mmCIF file of the N, C-alpha and C atoms, coordinates in Angstrom:
data_MODEL
# 
_entry.id   MODEL 
# 
loop_
_atom_site.group_PDB 
_atom_site.id 
_atom_site.type_symbol 
_atom_site.label_atom_id 
_atom_site.label_alt_id 
_atom_site.label_comp_id 
_atom_site.label_asym_id 
_atom_site.label_entity_id 
_atom_site.label_seq_id 
_atom_site.pdbx_PDB_ins_code 
_atom_site.Cartn_x 
_atom_site.Cartn_y 
_atom_site.Cartn_z 
_atom_site.occupancy 
_atom_site.B_iso_or_equiv 
_atom_site.pdbx_formal_charge 
_atom_site.auth_seq_id 
_atom_site.auth_comp_id 
_atom_site.auth_asym_id 
_atom_site.auth_atom_id 
_atom_site.pdbx_PDB_model_num 
ATOM 1   N N  . MET A 1 1  ? -68.642 18.741 59.598 1.00 0.00 ? 1  MET A N  1 
ATOM 2   C CA . MET A 1 1  ? -67.921 19.722 60.148 1.00 0.00 ? 1  MET A CA 1 
ATOM 3   C C  . MET A 1 1  ? -66.616 19.942 59.242 1.00 0.00 ? 1  MET A C  1 
ATOM 4   N N  . LYS A 1 2  ? -66.031 18.908 58.955 1.00 0.00 ? 2  LYS A N  1 
ATOM 5   C CA . LYS A 1 2  ? -64.905 19.082 58.183 1.00 0.00 ? 2  LYS A CA 1 
ATOM 6   C C  . LYS A 1 2  ? -65.114 19.664 56.738 1.00 0.00 ? 2  LYS A C  1 
ATOM 7   N N  . ASP A 1 3  ? -66.247 19.470 56.111 1.00 0.00 ? 3  ASP A N  1 
ATOM 8   C CA . ASP A 1 3  ? -66.654 20.058 55.041 1.00 0.00 ? 3  ASP A CA 1 
ATOM 9   C C  . ASP A 1 3  ? -66.750 21.417 55.130 1.00 0.00 ? 3  ASP A C  1 
ATOM 10  N N  . GLY A 1 4  ? -67.429 21.989 56.223 1.00 0.00 ? 4  GLY A N  1 
ATOM 11  C CA . GLY A 1 4  ? -67.747 23.284 56.664 1.00 0.00 ? 4  GLY A CA 1 
ATOM 12  C C  . GLY A 1 4  ? -66.453 24.086 56.723 1.00 0.00 ? 4  GLY A C  1 
ATOM 13  N N  . ILE A 1 5  ? -65.554 23.460 57.301 1.00 0.00 ? 5  ILE A N  1 
ATOM 14  C CA . ILE A 1 5  ? -64.150 24.178 57.594 1.00 0.00 ? 5  ILE A CA 1 
ATOM 15  C C  . ILE A 1 5  ? -63.543 24.309 56.266 1.00 0.00 ? 5  ILE A C  1 
ATOM 16  N N  . ARG A 1 6  ? -63.705 23.396 55.488 1.00 0.00 ? 6  ARG A N  1 
ATOM 17  C CA . ARG A 1 6  ? -62.985 23.363 54.074 1.00 0.00 ? 6  ARG A CA 1 
ATOM 18  C C  . ARG A 1 6  ? -63.701 24.441 53.243 1.00 0.00 ? 6  ARG A C  1 
ATOM 19  N N  . ALA A 1 7  ? -64.972 24.563 53.347 1.00 0.00 ? 7  ALA A N  1 
ATOM 20  C CA . ALA A 1 7  ? -65.662 25.535 52.638 1.00 0.00 ? 7  ALA A CA 1 
ATOM 21  C C  . ALA A 1 7  ? -65.167 26.884 52.998 1.00 0.00 ? 7  ALA A C  1 
ATOM 22  N N  . LEU A 1 8  ? -65.260 27.184 54.272 1.00 0.00 ? 8  LEU A N  1 
ATOM 23  C CA . LEU A 1 8  ? -64.718 28.395 54.839 1.00 0.00 ? 8  LEU A CA 1 
ATOM 24  C C  . LEU A 1 8  ? -63.193 28.792 54.557 1.00 0.00 ? 8  LEU A C  1 
ATOM 25  N N  . THR A 1 9  ? -62.449 27.772 54.562 1.00 0.00 ? 9  THR A N  1 
ATOM 26  C CA . THR A 1 9  ? -60.940 28.079 54.298 1.00 0.00 ? 9  THR A CA 1 
ATOM 27  C C  . THR A 1 9  ? -60.978 28.320 52.810 1.00 0.00 ? 9  THR A C  1 
ATOM 28  N N  . TRP A 1 10 ? -61.751 27.768 51.787 1.00 0.00 ? 10 TRP A N  1 
ATOM 29  C CA . TRP A 1 10 ? -61.663 28.089 50.259 1.00 0.00 ? 10 TRP A CA 1 
ATOM 30  C C  . TRP A 1 10 ? -62.230 29.457 50.245 1.00 0.00 ? 10 TRP A C  1 
ATOM 31  N N  . GLN A 1 11 ? -63.329 29.857 50.936 1.00 0.00 ? 11 GLN A N  1 
ATOM 32  C CA . GLN A 1 11 ? -63.973 31.082 50.905 1.00 0.00 ? 11 GLN A CA 1 
ATOM 33  C C  . GLN A 1 11 ? -62.936 32.210 51.200 1.00 0.00 ? 11 GLN A C  1 
ATOM 34  N N  . LEU A 1 12 ? -62.126 31.986 52.271 1.00 0.00 ? 12 LEU A N  1 
ATOM 35  C CA . LEU A 1 12 ? -61.055 33.004 52.675 1.00 0.00 ? 12 LEU A CA 1 
ATOM 36  C C  . LEU A 1 12 ? -59.794 33.056 51.731 1.00 0.00 ? 12 LEU A C  1 
ATOM 37  N N  . ILE A 1 13 ? -59.596 32.087 51.194 1.00 0.00 ? 13 ILE A N  1 
ATOM 38  C CA . ILE A 1 13 ? -58.396 31.803 50.111 1.00 0.00 ? 13 ILE A CA 1 
ATOM 39  C C  . ILE A 1 13 ? -58.891 32.193 48.841 1.00 0.00 ? 13 ILE A C  1 
ATOM 40  N N  . VAL A 1 14 ? -59.888 31.952 48.391 1.00 0.00 ? 14 VAL A N  1 
ATOM 41  C CA . VAL A 1 14 ? -60.306 32.167 46.957 1.00 0.00 ? 14 VAL A CA 1 
ATOM 42  C C  . VAL A 1 14 ? -61.417 33.375 46.751 1.00 0.00 ? 14 VAL A C  1 
ATOM 43  N N  . GLU A 1 15 ? -62.465 33.271 47.318 1.00 0.00 ? 15 GLU A N  1 
ATOM 44  C CA . GLU A 1 15 ? -63.551 34.164 47.092 1.00 0.00 ? 15 GLU A CA 1 
ATOM 45  C C  . GLU A 1 15 ? -63.169 35.641 47.678 1.00 0.00 ? 15 GLU A C  1 
ATOM 46  N N  . ALA A 1 16 ? -62.821 35.652 48.804 1.00 0.00 ? 16 ALA A N  1 
ATOM 47  C CA . ALA A 1 16 ? -62.416 36.974 49.340 1.00 0.00 ? 16 ALA A CA 1 
ATOM 48  C C  . ALA A 1 16 ? -61.458 37.831 48.659 1.00 0.00 ? 16 ALA A C  1 
ATOM 49  N N  . PRO A 1 17 ? -60.254 37.059 48.188 1.00 0.00 ? 17 PRO A N  1 
ATOM 50  C CA . PRO A 1 17 ? -59.134 37.822 47.388 1.00 0.00 ? 17 PRO A CA 1 
ATOM 51  C C  . PRO A 1 17 ? -59.923 38.195 46.002 1.00 0.00 ? 17 PRO A C  1 
ATOM 52  N N  . PHE A 1 18 ? -60.549 37.411 45.485 1.00 0.00 ? 18 PHE A N  1 
ATOM 53  C CA . PHE A 1 18 ? -61.221 37.561 44.335 1.00 0.00 ? 18 PHE A CA 1 
ATOM 54  C C  . PHE A 1 18 ? -62.139 38.965 44.332 1.00 0.00 ? 18 PHE A C  1 
ATOM 55  N N  . LEU A 1 19 ? -62.902 38.960 45.148 1.00 0.00 ? 19 LEU A N  1 
ATOM 56  C CA . LEU A 1 19 ? -63.708 40.134 45.525 1.00 0.00 ? 19 LEU A CA 1 
ATOM 57  C C  . LEU A 1 19 ? -63.045 41.329 45.899 1.00 0.00 ? 19 LEU A C  1 
ATOM 58  N N  . GLN A 1 20 ? -61.816 41.061 46.674 1.00 0.00 ? 20 GLN A N  1 
ATOM 59  C CA . GLN A 1 20 ? -61.091 42.259 47.004 1.00 0.00 ? 20 GLN A CA 1 
ATOM 60  C C  . GLN A 1 20 ? -60.362 42.802 45.901 1.00 0.00 ? 20 GLN A C  1 
ATOM 61  N N  . ARG A 1 21 ? -59.912 42.020 44.881 1.00 0.00 ? 21 ARG A N  1 
ATOM 62  C CA . ARG A 1 21 ? -59.290 42.532 43.605 1.00 0.00 ? 21 ARG A CA 1 
ATOM 63  C C  . ARG A 1 21 ? -60.157 43.251 42.784 1.00 0.00 ? 21 ARG A C  1 
ATOM 64  N N  . ILE A 1 22 ? -61.627 42.989 42.795 1.00 0.00 ? 22 ILE A N  1 
ATOM 65  C CA . ILE A 1 22 ? -62.555 43.816 42.133 1.00 0.00 ? 22 ILE A CA 1 
ATOM 66  C C  . ILE A 1 22 ? -62.641 45.184 42.862 1.00 0.00 ? 22 ILE A C  1 
ATOM 67  N N  . HIS A 1 23 ? -62.865 44.975 44.092 1.00 0.00 ? 23 HIS A N  1 
ATOM 68  C CA . HIS A 1 23 ? -62.988 46.344 44.890 1.00 0.00 ? 23 HIS A CA 1 
ATOM 69  C C  . HIS A 1 23 ? -61.854 47.143 44.681 1.00 0.00 ? 23 HIS A C  1 
ATOM 70  N N  . ASP A 1 24 ? -60.485 46.562 44.690 1.00 0.00 ? 24 ASP A N  1 
ATOM 71  C CA . ASP A 1 24 ? -59.308 47.459 44.617 1.00 0.00 ? 24 ASP A CA 1 
ATOM 72  C C  . ASP A 1 24 ? -59.418 48.235 43.169 1.00 0.00 ? 24 ASP A C  1 
ATOM 73  N N  . SER A 1 25 ? -59.930 47.472 42.100 1.00 0.00 ? 25 SER A N  1 
ATOM 74  C CA . SER A 1 25 ? -59.856 47.894 40.736 1.00 0.00 ? 25 SER A CA 1 
ATOM 75  C C  . SER A 1 25 ? -60.838 49.142 40.558 1.00 0.00 ? 25 SER A C  1 
ATOM 76  N N  . VAL A 1 26 ? -61.738 49.157 41.364 1.00 0.00 ? 26 VAL A N  1 
ATOM 77  C CA . VAL A 1 26 ? -62.821 50.331 41.205 1.00 0.00 ? 26 VAL A CA 1 
ATOM 78  C C  . VAL A 1 26 ? -62.621 51.303 42.307 1.00 0.00 ? 26 VAL A C  1 
ATOM 79  N N  . HIS A 1 27 ? -61.286 51.261 42.582 1.00 0.00 ? 27 HIS A N  1 
ATOM 80  C CA . HIS A 1 27 ? -60.841 52.395 43.613 1.00 0.00 ? 27 HIS A CA 1 
ATOM 81  C C  . HIS A 1 27 ? -61.660 52.583 44.749 1.00 0.00 ? 27 HIS A C  1 
ATOM 82  N N  . TYR A 1 28 ? -61.991 51.475 45.328 1.00 0.00 ? 28 TYR A N  1 
ATOM 83  C CA . TYR A 1 28 ? -62.657 51.573 46.819 1.00 0.00 ? 28 TYR A CA 1 
ATOM 84  C C  . TYR A 1 28 ? -63.876 52.528 46.751 1.00 0.00 ? 28 TYR A C  1 
ATOM 85  N N  . ASP A 1 29 ? -64.749 52.458 45.529 1.00 0.00 ? 29 ASP A N  1 
ATOM 86  C CA . ASP A 1 29 ? -65.875 53.286 45.591 1.00 0.00 ? 29 ASP A CA 1 
ATOM 87  C C  . ASP A 1 29 ? -66.861 52.536 46.334 1.00 0.00 ? 29 ASP A C  1 
ATOM 88  N N  . PRO A 1 30 ? -67.509 53.264 47.462 1.00 0.00 ? 30 PRO A N  1 
ATOM 89  C CA . PRO A 1 30 ? -68.346 52.587 48.122 1.00 0.00 ? 30 PRO A CA 1 
ATOM 90  C C  . PRO A 1 30 ? -69.605 52.349 47.523 1.00 0.00 ? 30 PRO A C  1 
ATOM 91  N N  . GLY A 1 31 ? -69.908 53.119 46.481 1.00 0.00 ? 31 GLY A N  1 
ATOM 92  C CA . GLY A 1 31 ? -71.234 52.828 45.689 1.00 0.00 ? 31 GLY A CA 1 
ATOM 93  C C  . GLY A 1 31 ? -71.411 51.630 44.772 1.00 0.00 ? 31 GLY A C  1 
ATOM 94  N N  . ILE A 1 32 ? -70.121 50.865 44.689 1.00 0.00 ? 32 ILE A N  1 
ATOM 95  C CA . ILE A 1 32 ? -70.025 49.717 43.993 1.00 0.00 ? 32 ILE A CA 1 
ATOM 96  C C  . ILE A 1 32 ? -70.098 48.501 44.800 1.00 0.00 ? 32 ILE A C  1 
ATOM 97  N N  . ASP A 1 33 ? -71.076 47.634 44.623 1.00 0.00 ? 33 ASP A N  1 
ATOM 98  C CA . ASP A 1 33 ? -71.292 46.263 45.330 1.00 0.00 ? 33 ASP A CA 1 
ATOM 99  C C  . ASP A 1 33 ? -70.350 45.459 44.471 1.00 0.00 ? 33 ASP A C  1 
ATOM 100 N N  . VAL A 1 34 ? -69.211 44.880 44.958 1.00 0.00 ? 34 VAL A N  1 
ATOM 101 C CA . VAL A 1 34 ? -68.205 44.164 44.221 1.00 0.00 ? 34 VAL A CA 1 
ATOM 102 C C  . VAL A 1 34 ? -68.719 42.822 43.762 1.00 0.00 ? 34 VAL A C  1 
ATOM 103 N N  . GLU A 1 35 ? -69.601 42.125 44.883 1.00 0.00 ? 35 GLU A N  1 
ATOM 104 C CA . GLU A 1 35 ? -70.093 41.027 44.503 1.00 0.00 ? 35 GLU A CA 1 
ATOM 105 C C  . GLU A 1 35 ? -71.266 41.044 43.432 1.00 0.00 ? 35 GLU A C  1 
ATOM 106 N N  . GLU A 1 36 ? -71.916 42.071 43.362 1.00 0.00 ? 36 GLU A N  1 
ATOM 107 C CA . GLU A 1 36 ? -72.948 42.318 42.269 1.00 0.00 ? 36 GLU A CA 1 
ATOM 108 C C  . GLU A 1 36 ? -72.106 42.672 40.934 1.00 0.00 ? 36 GLU A C  1 
ATOM 109 N N  . ALA A 1 37 ? -70.934 43.244 40.959 1.00 0.00 ? 37 ALA A N  1 
ATOM 110 C CA . ALA A 1 37 ? -70.156 43.438 39.896 1.00 0.00 ? 37 ALA A CA 1 
ATOM 111 C C  . ALA A 1 37 ? -69.759 42.193 39.373 1.00 0.00 ? 37 ALA A C  1 
ATOM 112 N N  . ALA A 1 38 ? -69.227 41.403 40.128 1.00 0.00 ? 38 ALA A N  1 
ATOM 113 C CA . ALA A 1 38 ? -68.694 39.932 39.728 1.00 0.00 ? 38 ALA A CA 1 
ATOM 114 C C  . ALA A 1 38 ? -69.936 39.131 39.184 1.00 0.00 ? 38 ALA A C  1 
ATOM 115 N N  . ARG A 1 39 ? -71.013 39.131 39.688 1.00 0.00 ? 39 ARG A N  1 
ATOM 116 C CA . ARG A 1 39 ? -72.058 38.464 39.292 1.00 0.00 ? 39 ARG A CA 1 
ATOM 117 C C  . ARG A 1 39 ? -72.549 39.085 37.760 1.00 0.00 ? 39 ARG A C  1 
ATOM 118 N N  . ALA A 1 40 ? -72.417 40.432 37.559 1.00 0.00 ? 40 ALA A N  1 
ATOM 119 C CA . ALA A 1 40 ? -72.700 40.843 36.298 1.00 0.00 ? 40 ALA A CA 1 
ATOM 120 C C  . ALA A 1 40 ? -71.826 40.478 35.316 1.00 0.00 ? 40 ALA A C  1 
ATOM 121 N N  . VAL A 1 41 ? -70.660 40.323 35.535 1.00 0.00 ? 41 VAL A N  1 
ATOM 122 C CA . VAL A 1 41 ? -69.573 39.838 34.561 1.00 0.00 ? 41 VAL A CA 1 
ATOM 123 C C  . VAL A 1 41 ? -69.872 38.489 34.254 1.00 0.00 ? 41 VAL A C  1 
ATOM 124 N N  . PHE A 1 42 ? -69.990 37.608 35.209 1.00 0.00 ? 42 PHE A N  1 
ATOM 125 C CA . PHE A 1 42 ? -70.355 36.091 34.826 1.00 0.00 ? 42 PHE A CA 1 
ATOM 126 C C  . PHE A 1 42 ? -71.698 36.073 34.219 1.00 0.00 ? 42 PHE A C  1 
ATOM 127 N N  . ALA A 1 43 ? -72.691 36.928 34.362 1.00 0.00 ? 43 ALA A N  1 
ATOM 128 C CA . ALA A 1 43 ? -73.838 36.883 33.560 1.00 0.00 ? 43 ALA A CA 1 
ATOM 129 C C  . ALA A 1 43 ? -73.696 37.231 32.252 1.00 0.00 ? 43 ALA A C  1 
ATOM 130 N N  . ALA A 1 44 ? -72.847 38.105 32.008 1.00 0.00 ? 44 ALA A N  1 
ATOM 131 C CA . ALA A 1 44 ? -72.546 38.650 30.591 1.00 0.00 ? 44 ALA A CA 1 
ATOM 132 C C  . ALA A 1 44 ? -71.731 37.637 29.917 1.00 0.00 ? 44 ALA A C  1 
ATOM 133 N N  . LEU A 1 45 ? -70.872 36.863 30.463 1.00 0.00 ? 45 LEU A N  1 
ATOM 134 C CA . LEU A 1 45 ? -70.341 35.709 29.994 1.00 0.00 ? 45 LEU A CA 1 
ATOM 135 C C  . LEU A 1 45 ? -71.049 34.641 29.604 1.00 0.00 ? 45 LEU A C  1 
ATOM 136 N N  . ALA A 1 46 ? -71.989 34.322 30.526 1.00 0.00 ? 46 ALA A N  1 
ATOM 137 C CA . ALA A 1 46 ? -73.052 33.327 30.324 1.00 0.00 ? 46 ALA A CA 1 
ATOM 138 C C  . ALA A 1 46 ? -73.992 33.706 29.106 1.00 0.00 ? 46 ALA A C  1 
ATOM 139 N N  . ALA A 1 47 ? -74.360 34.872 29.091 1.00 0.00 ? 47 ALA A N  1 
ATOM 140 C CA . ALA A 1 47 ? -75.114 35.262 27.912 1.00 0.00 ? 47 ALA A CA 1 
ATOM 141 C C  . ALA A 1 47 ? -74.537 35.226 26.494 1.00 0.00 ? 47 ALA A C  1 
ATOM 142 N N  . ARG A 1 48 ? -73.167 35.093 26.494 1.00 0.00 ? 48 ARG A N  1 
ATOM 143 C CA . ARG A 1 48 ? -72.385 35.232 25.377 1.00 0.00 ? 48 ARG A CA 1 
ATOM 144 C C  . ARG A 1 48 ? -71.811 33.851 24.896 1.00 0.00 ? 48 ARG A C  1 
ATOM 145 N N  . LEU A 1 49 ? -71.364 32.950 25.877 1.00 0.00 ? 49 LEU A N  1 
ATOM 146 C CA . LEU A 1 49 ? -70.735 31.754 25.498 1.00 0.00 ? 49 LEU A CA 1 
ATOM 147 C C  . LEU A 1 49 ? -71.679 30.741 25.067 1.00 0.00 ? 49 LEU A C  1 
ATOM 148 N N  . PRO A 1 50 ? -71.303 29.946 24.060 1.00 0.00 ? 50 PRO A N  1 
ATOM 149 C CA . PRO A 1 50 ? -71.961 28.626 23.661 1.00 0.00 ? 50 PRO A CA 1 
ATOM 150 C C  . PRO A 1 50 ? -72.116 27.719 25.002 1.00 0.00 ? 50 PRO A C  1 
ATOM 151 N N  . ALA A 1 51 ? -73.088 26.915 25.096 1.00 0.00 ? 51 ALA A N  1 
ATOM 152 C CA . ALA A 1 51 ? -73.394 26.153 26.308 1.00 0.00 ? 51 ALA A CA 1 
ATOM 153 C C  . ALA A 1 51 ? -72.049 25.245 26.711 1.00 0.00 ? 51 ALA A C  1 
ATOM 154 N N  . ALA A 1 52 ? -71.443 24.745 25.829 1.00 0.00 ? 52 ALA A N  1 
ATOM 155 C CA . ALA A 1 52 ? -70.343 23.790 25.946 1.00 0.00 ? 52 ALA A CA 1 
ATOM 156 C C  . ALA A 1 52 ? -69.203 24.589 26.579 1.00 0.00 ? 52 ALA A C  1 
ATOM 157 N N  . GLU A 1 53 ? -68.864 25.915 25.972 1.00 0.00 ? 53 GLU A N  1 
ATOM 158 C CA . GLU A 1 53 ? -67.892 26.681 26.573 1.00 0.00 ? 53 GLU A CA 1 
ATOM 159 C C  . GLU A 1 53 ? -68.250 27.323 27.990 1.00 0.00 ? 53 GLU A C  1 
ATOM 160 N N  . LEU A 1 54 ? -69.510 27.477 28.182 1.00 0.00 ? 54 LEU A N  1 
ATOM 161 C CA . LEU A 1 54 ? -69.961 28.071 29.498 1.00 0.00 ? 54 LEU A CA 1 
ATOM 162 C C  . LEU A 1 54 ? -69.727 26.942 30.580 1.00 0.00 ? 54 LEU A C  1 
ATOM 163 N N  . GLU A 1 55 ? -70.148 25.710 30.176 1.00 0.00 ? 55 GLU A N  1 
ATOM 164 C CA . GLU A 1 55 ? -69.776 24.577 31.286 1.00 0.00 ? 55 GLU A CA 1 
ATOM 165 C C  . GLU A 1 55 ? -68.182 24.613 31.771 1.00 0.00 ? 55 GLU A C  1 
ATOM 166 N N  . ASP A 1 56 ? -67.499 24.701 30.647 1.00 0.00 ? 56 ASP A N  1 
ATOM 167 C CA . ASP A 1 56 ? -65.994 24.645 30.685 1.00 0.00 ? 56 ASP A CA 1 
ATOM 168 C C  . ASP A 1 56 ? -65.444 25.792 31.727 1.00 0.00 ? 56 ASP A C  1 
ATOM 169 N N  . ALA A 1 57 ? -65.991 27.032 31.434 1.00 0.00 ? 57 ALA A N  1 
ATOM 170 C CA . ALA A 1 57 ? -65.773 28.096 32.012 1.00 0.00 ? 57 ALA A CA 1 
ATOM 171 C C  . ALA A 1 57 ? -66.304 28.016 33.582 1.00 0.00 ? 57 ALA A C  1 
ATOM 172 N N  . LYS A 1 58 ? -67.319 27.689 33.863 1.00 0.00 ? 58 LYS A N  1 
ATOM 173 C CA . LYS A 1 58 ? -67.774 27.299 35.152 1.00 0.00 ? 58 LYS A CA 1 
ATOM 174 C C  . LYS A 1 58 ? -66.959 26.208 35.994 1.00 0.00 ? 58 LYS A C  1 
ATOM 175 N N  . ALA A 1 59 ? -66.598 25.254 35.153 1.00 0.00 ? 59 ALA A N  1 
ATOM 176 C CA . ALA A 1 59 ? -65.690 24.171 35.763 1.00 0.00 ? 59 ALA A CA 1 
ATOM 177 C C  . ALA A 1 59 ? -64.408 24.723 36.068 1.00 0.00 ? 59 ALA A C  1 
ATOM 178 N N  . ALA A 1 60 ? -63.942 25.575 35.272 1.00 0.00 ? 60 ALA A N  1 
ATOM 179 C CA . ALA A 1 60 ? -62.507 26.234 35.649 1.00 0.00 ? 60 ALA A CA 1 
ATOM 180 C C  . ALA A 1 60 ? -62.434 27.358 36.701 1.00 0.00 ? 60 ALA A C  1 
ATOM 181 N N  . THR A 1 61 ? -63.625 27.739 37.070 1.00 0.00 ? 61 THR A N  1 
ATOM 182 C CA . THR A 1 61 ? -63.839 28.549 38.144 1.00 0.00 ? 61 THR A CA 1 
ATOM 183 C C  . THR A 1 61 ? -63.672 27.879 39.541 1.00 0.00 ? 61 THR A C  1 
ATOM 184 N N  . PRO A 1 62 ? -62.916 28.436 40.331 1.00 0.00 ? 62 PRO A N  1 
ATOM 185 C CA . PRO A 1 62 ? -62.810 27.915 41.828 1.00 0.00 ? 62 PRO A CA 1 
ATOM 186 C C  . PRO A 1 62 ? -64.207 27.530 42.367 1.00 0.00 ? 62 PRO A C  1 
ATOM 187 N N  . ARG A 1 63 ? -64.409 26.679 43.002 1.00 0.00 ? 63 ARG A N  1 
ATOM 188 C CA . ARG A 1 63 ? -65.678 26.150 43.618 1.00 0.00 ? 63 ARG A CA 1 
ATOM 189 C C  . ARG A 1 63 ? -66.271 27.114 44.450 1.00 0.00 ? 63 ARG A C  1 
ATOM 190 N N  . PRO A 1 64 ? -65.407 28.042 45.256 1.00 0.00 ? 64 PRO A N  1 
ATOM 191 C CA . PRO A 1 64 ? -66.213 28.973 46.142 1.00 0.00 ? 64 PRO A CA 1 
ATOM 192 C C  . PRO A 1 64 ? -66.843 30.270 45.287 1.00 0.00 ? 64 PRO A C  1 
ATOM 193 N N  . LEU A 1 65 ? -66.496 30.406 43.970 1.00 0.00 ? 65 LEU A N  1 
ATOM 194 C CA . LEU A 1 65 ? -66.949 31.298 43.141 1.00 0.00 ? 65 LEU A CA 1 
ATOM 195 C C  . LEU A 1 65 ? -68.266 30.789 42.290 1.00 0.00 ? 65 LEU A C  1 
ATOM 196 N N  . HIS A 1 66 ? -68.445 29.454 42.357 1.00 0.00 ? 66 HIS A N  1 
ATOM 197 C CA . HIS A 1 66 ? -69.554 28.988 41.481 1.00 0.00 ? 66 HIS A CA 1 
ATOM 198 C C  . HIS A 1 66 ? -70.956 29.780 41.808 1.00 0.00 ? 66 HIS A C  1 
ATOM 199 N N  . GLY A 1 67 ? -71.102 30.082 43.073 1.00 0.00 ? 67 GLY A N  1 
ATOM 200 C CA . GLY A 1 67 ? -72.251 30.784 43.365 1.00 0.00 ? 67 GLY A CA 1 
ATOM 201 C C  . GLY A 1 67 ? -72.473 32.327 42.706 1.00 0.00 ? 67 GLY A C  1 
ATOM 202 N N  . LEU A 1 68 ? -71.597 32.681 42.027 1.00 0.00 ? 68 LEU A N  1 
ATOM 203 C CA . LEU A 1 68 ? -71.526 33.963 41.550 1.00 0.00 ? 68 LEU A CA 1 
ATOM 204 C C  . LEU A 1 68 ? -72.208 33.826 39.976 1.00 0.00 ? 68 LEU A C  1 
ATOM 205 N N  . TRP A 1 69 ? -71.997 32.601 39.494 1.00 0.00 ? 69 TRP A N  1 
ATOM 206 C CA . TRP A 1 69 ? -72.734 32.376 38.193 1.00 0.00 ? 69 TRP A CA 1 
ATOM 207 C C  . TRP A 1 69 ? -74.274 32.479 38.236 1.00 0.00 ? 69 TRP A C  1 
ATOM 208 N N  . PRO A 1 70 ? -74.780 32.816 37.096 1.00 0.00 ? 70 PRO A N  1 
ATOM 209 C CA . PRO A 1 70 ? -76.162 32.815 37.122 1.00 0.00 ? 70 PRO A CA 1 
ATOM 210 C C  . PRO A 1 70 ? -76.849 31.534 37.219 1.00 0.00 ? 70 PRO A C  1 
ATOM 211 N N  . SER A 1 71 ? -77.894 31.122 37.614 1.00 0.00 ? 71 SER A N  1 
ATOM 212 C CA . SER A 1 71 ? -78.536 29.718 37.706 1.00 0.00 ? 71 SER A CA 1 
ATOM 213 C C  . SER A 1 71 ? -78.773 29.339 36.343 1.00 0.00 ? 71 SER A C  1 
# 
């Protein structure tokens, strides 16, 4: 229960504002899925970064955003 509350709190504090900033920057275009846009950016980074730097980048990303990185 405690972990679930902690995860929800982090999602509200970190993930939601992160995705909201993306949404705001594309001028509220309803045709743009902001989560998909974030995943595309992380995928592009993953494709270009050397393995060690990629792991550092993932580690520096807040935990609620880890799910946006490609597997």
